[in-house]
C-alpha positions as CSV (number, residue, x, y, z in Angstrom):
1,M,40.5,-16.4,-66.4
2,A,41.1,-14.5,-62.5
3,G,37.9,-13.5,-61.3
4,E,35.2,-13.8,-63.9
5,R,32.0,-14.2,-63.0
6,Y,29.7,-17.0,-64.0
7,N,25.9,-16.6,-63.9
8,D,23.4,-19.6,-62.1
9,E,22.7,-21.3,-64.7
10,Y,26.6,-21.6,-66.3
11,K,27.8,-23.2,-62.8
12,T,24.3,-25.6,-62.4
13,A,25.2,-26.8,-66.0
14,A,29.0,-27.5,-65.2
15,V,27.6,-29.1,-61.9
16,R,25.6,-31.4,-63.9
17,Q,28.1,-32.2,-66.2
18,C,30.2,-34.1,-62.5
19,T,27.9,-37.6,-61.9
20,P,29.4,-40.5,-60.7
21,E,28.4,-41.7,-64.3
22,G,29.9,-39.1,-65.6
23,H,32.8,-36.3,-65.6
24,S,35.2,-36.2,-63.3
25,V,35.5,-32.6,-61.2
26,S,38.5,-31.9,-62.8
27,G,37.9,-32.8,-66.6
28,V,34.8,-31.1,-66.4
29,A,36.5,-27.7,-64.5
30,D,39.8,-28.1,-67.5
31,R,37.5,-28.0,-70.2
32,L,34.7,-26.0,-68.7
33,G,38.4,-23.6,-68.0
34,V,37.6,-23.8,-64.3
35,T,39.5,-24.4,-61.1
36,T,38.0,-27.8,-59.4
37,K,37.9,-25.7,-56.4
38,S,34.8,-23.5,-57.5
39,L,33.3,-26.3,-59.0
40,Y,33.4,-27.9,-55.7
41,N,32.0,-24.7,-54.2
42,W,30.0,-24.4,-56.5
43,K,28.6,-28.5,-56.4
44,A,28.3,-28.0,-52.3
45,R,26.1,-24.4,-52.8
46,F,24.1,-26.2,-55.2
47,G,23.9,-30.0,-54.1
48,D,22.5,-33.2,-55.5
49,D,19.4,-31.2,-54.8
50,L,19.4,-28.7,-58.0
51,A,15.5,-28.9,-58.6
52,A,14.8,-27.9,-54.9
53,Y,17.7,-24.9,-55.5
54,Q,16.1,-24.0,-58.7
55,S,12.7,-23.9,-56.3
56,K,13.8,-21.9,-53.5
57,K,15.4,-19.4,-56.1
58,S,12.3,-18.8,-57.6
59,S,10.3,-18.6,-54.2
60,D,12.5,-15.8,-52.8
61,D,13.2,-14.3,-56.2
62,E,9.1,-14.0,-56.0
63,L,8.9,-12.7,-52.1
64,R,11.8,-9.9,-53.3
65,R,9.3,-8.7,-55.9
66,L,6.7,-8.6,-53.9
67,K,8.7,-6.8,-51.7
68,A,9.2,-4.0,-54.0
69,E,5.8,-3.9,-54.9
70,L,4.7,-3.1,-51.3
71,K,6.6,-0.9,-51.1
72,R,5.8,1.2,-53.4
73,V,2.5,0.5,-53.3
74,A,2.9,2.3,-49.8
75,R,4.8,5.2,-50.8
76,G,1.9,6.3,-53.8
77,G,-0.9,5.8,-50.6
78,R,1.7,8.1,-48.4
79,I,1.2,10.6,-51.4
80,L,-2.2,10.4,-51.8
81,H,-2.4,10.8,-47.8
82,H,-0.8,14.2,-48.2
83,F,-2.8,14.9,-51.2
84,Q,-6.4,14.1,-49.6
85,H,-5.4,16.3,-46.6
86,R,-4.1,19.0,-48.2
87,W,-7.4,19.3,-50.3
88,I,-9.9,18.9,-47.3
89,Y,-8.3,21.9,-45.4
90,Q,-7.5,23.7,-48.1
């Protein structure tokens, strides 16, 4: 499966399976059909504190959404200003 992309949910589920009491990284990687390097990279990225990563991700998503909304509203304000100016000076 060279070059296949996995979403964050898949990666975090894979990382959750790699616990000291549970399955080894190599066992999980074999079972899922991914390389051990990928699984170690996912562990490094998501870490042991999965809740903190998910919280940060949701905050980043909300910030991205708010920036897009601000950009949309600002663009609407410029359009409104343009038409008000044209109406006043007709």
